[in-house]
C-alpha positions, 0 to 999 in steps of 0.5 A: 240565108239568100238576099236578093242584092236591090235589098237595102234593109230588112224589117223582122216582125217576127216572134221575139224569140226568133229575132237573135238569128234573123238579125244576126244573119241579116247584118251578116248578110250586109242587110240594116235591119229593122226590128221589132220591140224588144230586140231580145228576151236577155240582155245577152242575147240584145249585146251580141246582136249588137254586136255583130250589127256593129261589126258588120258595119249595118244600121239597127233600129228598135220598134219603139214607137212613143219616141215619135208619137206626136203628143209624147214629142210634144210632151218631151219638148214641154218637160224639156223647156221648163216652162212650167218648172221641173217635172215632180211626177210621172205616170205612164199607161199603156192597156190593151186587149189580150193578144188573142190574134198572136199564132198558136198563142206565142205572146202568152208564152213567156218562153217567147215574147217575154210576156206583157212586160217586155211586149206592152210595158217595155213602151213606156219603159223606154220613154222613160227613159229617153224622157228622163234618162237613165232611173237609179234603180226600177221595182215592179209587181206583176200578177198573171191569172190563168186567162192570160190576163197579166197586169204590171206596176213599176216605180222609176226610181229618180232624184226629182221626179216621182214615176210610175208606170202601168200596164198589161193584157185585159179583156178583149171588150176595153179595147186600148188605151195609151195615157201619159201625166205629167205634174210640175212644180208650179202645180201645172199638169199636163195629160194626153189620154188616146181613148178620149183626150188630145194633149192637154195642158191645166194651168192655174187660170184655164185649160188649153189643148196642146197644138200638136203638128201632126196629130189627129185625135183619132190616129192611135192606130198609125201616130207614130209607126208612120214618123217611126219608119221616116227616123230609121 
């Protein structure tokens, strides 16, 4: 692998099944790495990639964008503050029109992409882990059709919080939505929907928009993507 000495970092945005080879070669070339999610299709491959980057002492960051999305950052801040008490329920949604734009339809081949579970649903799984820690168990149901439409519903078991997430590929006319809703022990609801609702607190007396630094209602195409890179 030929790399010029001026290059300090490499971004890998290739189909998932190609990540392992490129991450390892880039690490061996002593270049820092930003890799699109998911890191790998198997735990074994991911562990080998991480081991190699640690061995070569290079940085490795995975593109889990929700940790950097303005509304999701503020959502976590409010949950962590416990101003409304404990979070009792959490519901996450991520639905997208089926990715027909992929080269040679690679998204629809589970051996190359891992399907909607690893390409799309993984964002909410990562954020839930980031927000609440590792769940005691995870249970998922998946429905897939021959039109390459795929729907996933997952329950994450925690001691004090009921957590569910839905995700998948739907028809192209739907577009895209990411959404999150939490209900606290005092009954307060905190909700965000990228299609039609800024982050809002529904309290006992009234509903209030949350002041989200760096947020724009129609910024779904940029949102946390830029701030994510600033965290690299």
